PDB file of N, CA, C and O in Angstrom, chain B, residues numbered from 101:
ATOM      1  N   MET B 101     148.708 142.364 129.849  1.00  0.00           N
ATOM      2  CA  MET B 101     150.136 142.779 130.352  1.00  0.00           C
ATOM      3  C   MET B 101     149.993 141.200 131.864  1.00  0.00           C
ATOM      4  O   MET B 101     148.982 140.650 132.298  1.00  0.00           O
ATOM      5  N   ASP B 102     150.954 141.055 132.096  1.00  0.00           N
ATOM      6  CA  ASP B 102     151.360 140.352 133.094  1.00  0.00           C
ATOM      7  C   ASP B 102     151.983 140.516 134.371  1.00  0.00           C
ATOM      8  O   ASP B 102     153.107 140.606 133.877  1.00  0.00           O
ATOM      9  N   LEU B 103     152.150 140.604 135.312  1.00  0.00           N
ATOM     10  CA  LEU B 103     152.687 141.427 136.197  1.00  0.00           C
ATOM     11  C   LEU B 103     153.449 139.439 136.440  1.00  0.00           C
ATOM     12  O   LEU B 103     152.933 138.426 135.968  1.00  0.00           O
ATOM     13  N   VAL B 104     154.472 139.496 137.122  1.00  0.00           N
ATOM     14  CA  VAL B 104     155.869 138.617 136.653  1.00  0.00           C
ATOM     15  C   VAL B 104     156.145 138.911 138.346  1.00  0.00           C
ATOM     16  O   VAL B 104     156.686 139.928 138.780  1.00  0.00           O
ATOM     17  N   LEU B 105     155.663 137.828 139.134  1.00  0.00           N
ATOM     18  CA  LEU B 105     155.963 137.608 140.717  1.00  0.00           C
ATOM     19  C   LEU B 105     157.632 136.696 140.587  1.00  0.00           C
ATOM     20  O   LEU B 105     158.135 136.102 139.633  1.00  0.00           O
ATOM     21  N   MET B 106     158.019 136.881 141.688  1.00  0.00           N
ATOM     22  CA  MET B 106     159.218 136.366 141.414  1.00  0.00           C
ATOM     23  C   MET B 106     158.702 136.340 143.255  1.00  0.00           C
ATOM     24  O   MET B 106     158.584 137.278 144.043  1.00  0.00           O
ATOM     25  N   VAL B 107     158.492 134.873 143.441  1.00  0.00           N
ATOM     26  CA  VAL B 107     158.143 134.452 145.048  1.00  0.00           C
ATOM     27  C   VAL B 107     158.957 133.256 145.729  1.00  0.00           C
ATOM     28  O   VAL B 107     159.259 132.282 145.040  1.00  0.00           O
ATOM     29  N   CYS B 108     159.230 133.308 146.760  1.00  0.00           N
ATOM     30  CA  CYS B 108     160.017 131.847 147.460  1.00  0.00           C
ATOM     31  C   CYS B 108     159.151 131.232 149.025  1.00  0.00           C
ATOM     32  O   CYS B 108     158.671 131.876 149.958  1.00  0.00           O
ATOM     33  N   LEU B 109     159.201 130.320 148.875  1.00  0.00           N
ATOM     34  CA  LEU B 109     158.556 129.773 149.660  1.00  0.00           C
ATOM     35  C   LEU B 109     159.424 129.936 151.452  1.00  0.00           C
ATOM     36  O   LEU B 109     160.578 129.732 151.829  1.00  0.00           O
ATOM     37  N   LEU B 110     158.079 130.424 152.203  1.00  0.00           N
ATOM     38  CA  LEU B 110     159.036 131.120 153.491  1.00  0.00           C
ATOM     39  C   LEU B 110     159.651 129.690 153.926  1.00  0.00           C
ATOM     40  O   LEU B 110     160.783 129.613 154.403  1.00  0.00           O
ATOM     41  N   ALA B 111     158.652 128.332 153.685  1.00  0.00           N
ATOM     42  CA  ALA B 111     159.856 127.746 154.830  1.00  0.00           C
ATOM     43  C   ALA B 111     161.145 126.930 154.400  1.00  0.00           C
ATOM     44  O   ALA B 111     161.754 125.992 154.915  1.00  0.00           O
ATOM     45  N   SER B 112     161.367 127.941 152.830  1.00  0.00           N
ATOM     46  CA  SER B 112     163.051 127.349 151.952  1.00  0.00           C
ATOM     47  C   SER B 112     162.872 128.192 151.414  1.00  0.00           C
ATOM     48  O   SER B 112     162.155 128.166 150.414  1.00  0.00           O
ATOM     49  N   PRO B 113     163.520 129.413 151.910  1.00  0.00           N
ATOM     50  CA  PRO B 113     163.374 130.629 150.975  1.00  0.00           C
ATOM     51  C   PRO B 113     164.527 130.815 149.875  1.00  0.00           C
ATOM     52  O   PRO B 113     164.764 131.882 149.310  1.00  0.00           O
ATOM     53  N   GLU B 114     165.331 129.389 149.622  1.00  0.00           N
ATOM     54  CA  GLU B 114     165.786 128.985 148.388  1.00  0.00           C
ATOM     55  C   GLU B 114     164.990 128.183 147.198  1.00  0.00           C
ATOM     56  O   GLU B 114     165.148 127.918 146.006  1.00  0.00           O
ATOM     57  N   THR B 115     164.205 127.998 148.065  1.00  0.00           N
ATOM     58  CA  THR B 115     163.228 127.408 146.638  1.00  0.00           C
ATOM     59  C   THR B 115     161.898 128.571 146.274  1.00  0.00           C
ATOM     60  O   THR B 115     160.875 128.901 146.874  1.00  0.00           O
ATOM     61  N   CYS B 116     162.602 128.998 144.836  1.00  0.00           N
ATOM     62  CA  CYS B 116     161.710 129.806 144.113  1.00  0.00           C
ATOM     63  C   CYS B 116     161.133 129.364 143.325  1.00  0.00           C
ATOM     64  O   CYS B 116     161.152 128.150 143.123  1.00  0.00           O
ATOM     65  N   ARG B 117     160.002 130.702 142.195  1.00  0.00           N
ATOM     66  CA  ARG B 117     159.025 130.310 141.165  1.00  0.00           C
ATOM     67  C   ARG B 117     158.885 131.461 141.033  1.00  0.00           C
ATOM     68  O   ARG B 117     158.859 132.335 141.899  1.00  0.00           O
ATOM     69  N   GLU B 118     158.699 131.606 138.987  1.00  0.00           N
ATOM     70  CA  GLU B 118     157.912 133.031 138.801  1.00  0.00           C
ATOM     71  C   GLU B 118     156.654 132.290 138.451  1.00  0.00           C
ATOM     72  O   GLU B 118     156.273 131.134 138.265  1.00  0.00           O
ATOM     73  N   GLU B 119     156.112 133.737 138.452  1.00  0.00           N
ATOM     74  CA  GLU B 119     154.517 133.722 138.859  1.00  0.00           C
ATOM     75  C   GLU B 119     154.275 134.186 137.618  1.00  0.00           C
ATOM     76  O   GLU B 119     155.331 134.585 137.127  1.00  0.00           O
ATOM     77  N   HIS B 120     153.011 134.360 136.615  1.00  0.00           N
ATOM     78  CA  HIS B 120     152.540 135.432 136.037  1.00  0.00           C
ATOM     79  C   HIS B 120     151.368 135.229 136.770  1.00  0.00           C
ATOM     80  O   HIS B 120     150.936 134.156 137.192  1.00  0.00           O
ATOM     81  N   VAL B 121     150.651 136.903 136.945  1.00  0.00           N
ATOM     82  CA  VAL B 121     149.119 137.326 137.248  1.00  0.00           C
ATOM     83  C   VAL B 121     148.640 137.909 135.648  1.00  0.00           C
ATOM     84  O   VAL B 121     149.292 138.748 135.028  1.00  0.00           O
ATOM     85  N   ALA B 122     147.819 137.496 135.326  1.00  0.00           N
ATOM     86  CA  ALA B 122     147.136 138.612 134.010  1.00  0.00           C
ATOM     87  C   ALA B 122     146.710 139.584 134.386  1.00  0.00           C
ATOM     88  O   ALA B 122     146.301 139.571 135.547  1.00  0.00           O
ATOM     89  N   ILE B 123     146.636 140.476 133.841  1.00  0.00           N
ATOM     90  CA  ILE B 123     146.024 141.802 134.987  1.00  0.00           C
ATOM     91  C   ILE B 123     145.220 142.407 133.951  1.00  0.00           C
ATOM     92  O   ILE B 123     144.734 143.521 134.142  1.00  0.00           O
ATOM     93  N   GLY B 124     145.102 142.013 133.272  1.00  0.00           N
ATOM     94  CA  GLY B 124     144.473 142.473 131.801  1.00  0.00           C
ATOM     95  C   GLY B 124     144.407 143.860 130.777  1.00  0.00           C
ATOM     96  O   GLY B 124     145.201 144.769 131.014  1.00  0.00           O
ATOM     97  N   TYR B 125     143.647 143.964 129.884  1.00  0.00           N
ATOM     98  CA  TYR B 125     144.296 145.045 128.791  1.00  0.00           C
ATOM     99  C   TYR B 125     144.454 146.124 129.324  1.00  0.00           C
ATOM    100  O   TYR B 125     145.593 146.591 129.291  1.00  0.00           O
ATOM    101  N   GLU B 126     143.399 146.876 129.982  1.00  0.00           N
ATOM    102  CA  GLU B 126     143.423 148.111 130.662  1.00  0.00           C
ATOM    103  C   GLU B 126     144.594 148.142 131.189  1.00  0.00           C
ATOM    104  O   GLU B 126     145.243 148.871 130.439  1.00  0.00           O
ATOM    105  N   LEU B 127     145.319 147.762 132.103  1.00  0.00           N
ATOM    106  CA  LEU B 127     146.403 147.837 132.025  1.00  0.00           C
ATOM    107  C   LEU B 127     147.626 148.024 131.438  1.00  0.00           C
ATOM    108  O   LEU B 127     148.743 147.941 131.949  1.00  0.00           O
ATOM    109  N   ALA B 128     147.239 148.338 130.084  1.00  0.00           N
ATOM    110  CA  ALA B 128     148.373 147.650 129.105  1.00  0.00           C
ATOM    111  C   ALA B 128     149.657 148.426 128.861  1.00  0.00           C
ATOM    112  O   ALA B 128     150.567 147.965 128.171  1.00  0.00           O
ATOM    113  N   ASP B 129     149.711 149.787 129.530  1.00  0.00           N
ATOM    114  CA  ASP B 129     150.044 151.119 129.643  1.00  0.00           C
ATOM    115  C   ASP B 129     151.398 150.524 130.794  1.00  0.00           C
ATOM    116  O   ASP B 129     151.005 150.360 131.949  1.00  0.00           O
ATOM    117  N   PRO B 130     152.837 150.226 130.544  1.00  0.00           N
ATOM    118  CA  PRO B 130     153.273 149.931 132.159  1.00  0.00           C
ATOM    119  C   PRO B 130     153.037 150.664 133.184  1.00  0.00           C
ATOM    120  O   PRO B 130     152.655 150.349 134.311  1.00  0.00           O
ATOM    121  N   ARG B 131     153.333 151.855 132.642  1.00  0.00           N
ATOM    122  CA  ARG B 131     153.102 152.976 133.912  1.00  0.00           C
ATOM    123  C   ARG B 131     151.472 152.475 134.777  1.00  0.00           C
ATOM    124  O   ARG B 131     151.234 152.567 135.982  1.00  0.00           O
ATOM    125  N   MET B 132     150.739 152.057 133.898  1.00  0.00           N
ATOM    126  CA  MET B 132     149.262 151.400 135.185  1.00  0.00           C
ATOM    127  C   MET B 132     149.594 150.596 135.425  1.00  0.00           C
ATOM    128  O   MET B 132     149.317 150.336 136.595  1.00  0.00           O
ATOM    129  N   CYS B 133     150.303 149.654 134.802  1.00  0.00           N
ATOM    130  CA  CYS B 133     150.533 148.073 135.271  1.00  0.00           C
ATOM    131  C   CYS B 133     151.438 148.732 136.465  1.00  0.00           C
ATOM    132  O   CYS B 133     151.086 148.273 137.552  1.00  0.00           O
ATOM    133  N   MET B 134     152.408 149.594 136.561  1.00  0.00           N
ATOM    134  CA  MET B 134     152.877 150.189 137.870  1.00  0.00           C
ATOM    135  C   MET B 134     152.089 149.924 139.245  1.00  0.00           C
ATOM    136  O   MET B 134     152.012 149.084 140.141  1.00  0.00           O
ATOM    137  N   ALA B 135     151.427 151.452 138.764  1.00  0.00           N
ATOM    138  CA  ALA B 135     150.693 151.918 139.009  1.00  0.00           C
ATOM    139  C   ALA B 135     149.145 150.939 140.249  1.00  0.00           C
ATOM    140  O   ALA B 135     148.530 151.244 141.271  1.00  0.00           O
ATOM    141  N   GLY B 136     149.177 149.808 139.345  1.00  0.00           N
ATOM    142  CA  GLY B 136     148.477 149.083 139.655  1.00  0.00           C
ATOM    143  C   GLY B 136     148.562 147.140 140.630  1.00  0.00           C
ATOM    144  O   GLY B 136     148.015 146.160 141.136  1.00  0.00           O
ATOM    145  N   ALA B 137     149.352 147.642 140.359  1.00  0.00           N
ATOM    146  CA  ALA B 137     150.197 146.090 141.000  1.00  0.00           C
ATOM    147  C   ALA B 137     150.457 146.342 142.567  1.00  0.00           C
ATOM    148  O   ALA B 137     151.137 145.411 142.998  1.00  0.00           O
ATOM    149  N   VAL B 138     150.274 146.899 143.162  1.00  0.00           N
ATOM    150  CA  VAL B 138     150.497 146.930 144.506  1.00  0.00           C
ATOM    151  C   VAL B 138     148.931 146.039 145.250  1.00  0.00           C
ATOM    152  O   VAL B 138     149.133 145.378 146.269  1.00  0.00           O
ATOM    153  N   PRO B 139     147.672 146.085 144.755  1.00  0.00           N
ATOM    154  CA  PRO B 139     146.542 145.503 144.981  1.00  0.00           C
ATOM    155  C   PRO B 139     146.492 143.796 144.926  1.00  0.00           C
ATOM    156  O   PRO B 139     146.082 142.912 145.678  1.00  0.00           O
ATOM    157  N   VAL B 140     147.286 143.871 143.321  1.00  0.00           N
ATOM    158  CA  VAL B 140     146.882 142.339 142.705  1.00  0.00           C
ATOM    159  C   VAL B 140     148.200 141.402 144.191  1.00  0.00           C
ATOM    160  O   VAL B 140     148.032 140.467 144.975  1.00  0.00           O
ATOM    161  N   ILE B 141     149.403 142.353 143.879  1.00  0.00           N
ATOM    162  CA  ILE B 141     149.994 141.343 144.635  1.00  0.00           C
ATOM    163  C   ILE B 141     149.997 141.107 146.097  1.00  0.00           C
ATOM    164  O   ILE B 141     150.663 140.297 146.742  1.00  0.00           O
ATOM    165  N   ALA B 142     148.737 142.354 146.666  1.00  0.00           N
ATOM    166  CA  ALA B 142     148.270 141.825 148.383  1.00  0.00           C
ATOM    167  C   ALA B 142     147.566 140.823 148.401  1.00  0.00           C
ATOM    168  O   ALA B 142     147.725 139.923 149.226  1.00  0.00           O
ATOM    169  N   GLU B 143     146.300 140.814 147.111  1.00  0.00           N
ATOM    170  CA  GLU B 143     145.911 139.848 146.518  1.00  0.00           C
ATOM    171  C   GLU B 143     146.619 138.218 146.865  1.00  0.00           C
ATOM    172  O   GLU B 143     146.699 137.299 147.680  1.00  0.00           O
ATOM    173  N   TRP B 144     147.040 138.748 145.493  1.00  0.00           N
ATOM    174  CA  TRP B 144     147.866 137.007 145.870  1.00  0.00           C
ATOM    175  C   TRP B 144     149.057 136.437 147.373  1.00  0.00           C
ATOM    176  O   TRP B 144     149.051 135.306 147.858  1.00  0.00           O
ATOM    177  N   SER B 145     149.563 137.092 147.623  1.00  0.00           N
ATOM    178  CA  SER B 145     149.884 137.188 148.726  1.00  0.00           C
ATOM    179  C   SER B 145     149.046 136.361 149.760  1.00  0.00           C
ATOM    180  O   SER B 145     149.203 135.172 150.036  1.00  0.00           O
ATOM    181  N   GLU B 146     147.880 137.465 150.409  1.00  0.00           N
ATOM    182  CA  GLU B 146     146.891 137.239 150.796  1.00  0.00           C
ATOM    183  C   GLU B 146     146.339 134.836 150.274  1.00  0.00           C
ATOM    184  O   GLU B 146     146.499 133.957 151.121  1.00  0.00           O
ATOM    185  N   THR B 147     145.921 134.613 149.171  1.00  0.00           N
ATOM    186  CA  THR B 147     145.684 133.774 148.568  1.00  0.00           C
ATOM    187  C   THR B 147     146.874 132.388 149.049  1.00  0.00           C
ATOM    188  O   THR B 147     146.660 131.183 149.188  1.00  0.00           O
ATOM    189  N   ASN B 148     147.866 133.027 149.172  1.00  0.00           N
ATOM    190  CA  ASN B 148     149.627 132.377 148.653  1.00  0.00           C
ATOM    191  C   ASN B 148     150.391 132.282 150.030  1.00  0.00           C
ATOM    192  O   ASN B 148     151.602 132.494 150.081  1.00  0.00           O
ATOM    193  N   PRO B 149     149.776 132.013 150.951  1.00  0.00           N
ATOM    194  CA  PRO B 149     150.218 132.507 152.285  1.00  0.00           C
ATOM    195  C   PRO B 149     151.467 131.836 152.550  1.00  0.00           C
ATOM    196  O   PRO B 149     152.180 132.444 153.348  1.00  0.00           O
ATOM    197  N   ASP B 150     151.958 130.691 152.079  1.00  0.00           N
ATOM    198  CA  ASP B 150     153.053 129.760 152.326  1.00  0.00           C
ATOM    199  C   ASP B 150     153.944 130.101 151.085  1.00  0.00           C
ATOM    200  O   ASP B 150     154.581 129.244 150.472  1.00  0.00           O
ATOM    201  N   TRP B 151     153.925 131.857 150.676  1.00  0.00           N
ATOM    202  CA  TRP B 151     154.608 132.126 149.888  1.00  0.00           C
ATOM    203  C   TRP B 151     155.303 133.516 149.893  1.00  0.00           C
ATOM    204  O   TRP B 151     154.467 134.356 150.224  1.00  0.00           O
ATOM    205  N   ARG B 152     156.452 134.047 149.664  1.00  0.00           N
ATOM    206  CA  ARG B 152     156.778 135.289 150.132  1.00  0.00           C
ATOM    207  C   ARG B 152     157.023 135.827 148.287  1.00  0.00           C
ATOM    208  O   ARG B 152     157.455 135.108 147.385  1.00  0.00           O
ATOM    209  N   VAL B 153     156.481 137.630 148.156  1.00  0.00           N
ATOM    210  CA  VAL B 153     157.454 137.749 146.774  1.00  0.00           C
ATOM    211  C   VAL B 153     157.906 138.473 146.676  1.00  0.00           C
ATOM    212  O   VAL B 153     157.254 139.516 146.727  1.00  0.00           O
ATOM    213  N   ALA B 154     159.219 138.556 146.478  1.00  0.00           N
ATOM    214  CA  ALA B 154     160.192 138.916 146.585  1.00  0.00           C
ATOM    215  C   ALA B 154     160.824 140.064 146.096  1.00  0.00           C
ATOM    216  O   ALA B 154     161.583 140.835 146.683  1.00  0.00           O
ATOM    217  N   ARG B 155     160.135 140.084 144.170  1.00  0.00           N
ATOM    218  CA  ARG B 155     160.433 140.857 143.263  1.00  0.00           C
ATOM    219  C   ARG B 155     159.003 140.113 142.417  1.00  0.00           C
ATOM    220  O   ARG B 155     158.428 139.029 142.326  1.00  0.00           O
ATOM    221  N   TRP B 156     158.890 141.952 141.746  1.00  0.00           N
ATOM    222  CA  TRP B 156     158.247 141.459 140.829  1.00  0.00           C
ATOM    223  C   TRP B 156     158.225 142.788 139.428  1.00  0.00           C
ATOM    224  O   TRP B 156     159.049 143.675 139.205  1.00  0.00           O
ATOM    225  N   LYS B 157     157.619 142.625 139.083  1.00  0.00           N
ATOM    226  CA  LYS B 157     157.983 142.776 137.322  1.00  0.00           C
ATOM    227  C   LYS B 157     156.228 143.279 136.620  1.00  0.00           C
ATOM    228  O   LYS B 157     155.209 142.664 136.936  1.00  0.00           O
ATOM    229  N   CYS B 158     156.232 144.063 135.997  1.00  0.00           N
ATOM    230  CA  CYS B 158     155.251 144.082 134.659  1.00  0.00           C
ATOM    231  C   CYS B 158     155.718 143.991 133.506  1.00  0.00           C
ATOM    232  O   CYS B 158     156.734 144.584 133.146  1.00  0.00           O
ATOM    233  N   GLY B 159     154.879 143.070 132.625  1.00  0.00           N
ATOM    234  CA  GLY B 159     155.984 142.574 131.331  1.00  0.00           C
ATOM    235  C   GLY B 159     154.191 141.942 129.827  1.00  0.00           C
ATOM    236  O   GLY B 159     152.997 141.645 129.822  1.00  0.00           O
ATOM    237  N   ARG B 160     155.103 142.082 129.137  1.00  0.00           N
ATOM    238  CA  ARG B 160     153.850 141.822 127.825  1.00  0.00           C
ATOM    239  C   ARG B 160     153.333 140.218 128.231  1.00  0.00           C
ATOM    240  O   ARG B 160     154.097 139.272 128.423  1.00  0.00           O
ATOM    241  N   ALA B 161     151.953 140.184 128.301  1.00  0.00           N
ATOM    242  CA  ALA B 161     151.646 138.218 128.441  1.00  0.00           C
ATOM    243  C   ALA B 161     152.367 137.893 127.209  1.00  0.00           C
ATOM    244  O   ALA B 161     152.517 138.459 126.126  1.00  0.00           O
ATOM    245  N   SER B 162     152.929 136.340 127.947  1.00  0.00           N
ATOM    246  CA  SER B 162     153.061 135.649 127.276  1.00  0.00           C
ATOM    247  C   SER B 162     152.247 134.864 126.044  1.00  0.00           C
ATOM    248  O   SER B 162     151.058 134.758 126.346  1.00  0.00           O
ATOM    249  N   ARG B 163     152.398 134.583 125.414  1.00  0.00           N
ATOM    250  CA  ARG B 163     151.563 133.874 123.927  1.00  0.00           C
ATOM    251  C   ARG B 163     151.001 132.636 124.990  1.00  0.00           C
ATOM    252  O   ARG B 163     149.912 132.747 125.552  1.00  0.00           O
ATOM    253  N   ALA B 164     151.523 131.943 125.102  1.00  0.00           N
ATOM    254  CA  ALA B 164     151.347 130.895 126.184  1.00  0.00           C
ATOM    255  C   ALA B 164     150.391 130.861 127.033  1.00  0.00           C
ATOM    256  O   ALA B 164     149.727 129.893 127.404  1.00  0.00           O
ATOM    257  N   ALA B 165     150.325 132.120 127.385  1.00  0.00           N
ATOM    258  CA  ALA B 165     149.877 132.304 128.506  1.00  0.00           C
ATOM    259  C   ALA B 165     148.834 132.678 128.229  1.00  0.00           C
ATOM    260  O   ALA B 165     147.868 132.137 128.766  1.00  0.00           O
ATOM    261  N   ALA B 166     148.645 133.718 127.310  1.00  0.00           N
ATOM    262  CA  ALA B 166     147.491 134.021 126.405  1.00  0.00           C
ATOM    263  C   ALA B 166     146.493 132.710 126.374  1.00  0.00           C
ATOM    264  O   ALA B 166     145.426 132.494 126.948  1.00  0.00           O
ATOM    265  N   LEU B 167     147.367 131.845 125.368  1.00  0.00           N
ATOM    266  CA  LEU B 167     146.432 130.448 125.144  1.00  0.00           C
ATOM    267  C   LEU B 167     145.567 129.918 126.117  1.00  0.00           C
ATOM    268  O   LEU B 167     144.383 129.611 125.974  1.00  0.00           O
ATOM    269  N   ASP B 168     146.413 129.824 127.321  1.00  0.00           N
ATOM    270  CA  ASP B 168     145.957 129.179 128.567  1.00  0.00           C
ATOM    271  C   ASP B 168     145.017 129.992 129.352  1.00  0.00           C
ATOM    272  O   ASP B 168     144.329 129.393 130.178  1.00  0.00           O
ATOM    273  N   SER B 169     144.911 130.992 129.251  1.00  0.00           N
ATOM    274  CA  SER B 169     143.667 132.058 129.638  1.00  0.00           C
ATOM    275  C   SER B 169     142.363 131.593 128.686  1.00  0.00           C
ATOM    276  O   SER B 169     141.463 130.880 129.130  1.00  0.00           O
ATOM    277  N   LYS B 170     142.399 132.119 127.267  1.00  0.00           N
ATOM    278  CA  LYS B 170     141.753 131.423 126.263  1.00  0.00           C
ATOM    279  C   LYS B 170     141.009 129.984 126.632  1.00  0.00           C
ATOM    280  O   LYS B 170     139.804 130.008 126.880  1.00  0.00           O
ATOM    281  N   ILE B 171     141.642 128.898 126.661  1.00  0.00           N
ATOM    282  CA  ILE B 171     140.931 127.737 127.042  1.00  0.00           C
ATOM    283  C   ILE B 171     140.334 127.534 128.292  1.00  0.00           C
ATOM    284  O   ILE B 171     139.258 126.956 128.440  1.00  0.00           O
ATOM    285  N   GLY B 172     141.170 128.108 129.397  1.00  0.00           N
ATOM    286  CA  GLY B 172     140.474 128.344 130.435  1.00  0.00           C
ATOM    287  C   GLY B 172     138.727 128.593 130.189  1.00  0.00           C
ATOM    288  O   GLY B 172     137.763 127.865 130.425  1.00  0.00           O
ATOM    289  N   ALA B 173     138.855 130.078 129.562  1.00  0.00           N
ATOM    290  CA  ALA B 173     137.621 130.631 129.453  1.00  0.00           C
ATOM    291  C   ALA B 173     136.609 129.811 128.596  1.00  0.00           C
ATOM    292  O   ALA B 173     135.501 130.269 128.314  1.00  0.00           O
ATOM    293  N   ASN B 174     137.174 128.174 128.061  1.00  0.00           N
ATOM    294  CA  ASN B 174     136.228 127.822 127.358  1.00  0.00           C
ATOM    295  C   ASN B 174     135.308 126.346 128.002  1.00  0.00           C
ATOM    296  O   ASN B 174     134.341 125.902 127.382  1.00  0.00           O
TER     297      ASN B 174
END
């Protein structure tokens, strides 16, 4: 499951992008994802202080993201 964040640059609020944060298989149930999202968003925000989370949702991990995580693990 991914947490899909729509984030916007603080210095230029019209500059936005989508960020995918893998939250793991243990949160595969969308209700669990929603419940576990707040600390993940807080951590992302702390490590990316120039960006603001405008909105977020839970979604299935994309195939490309799954491949990226497998490649990165090797």
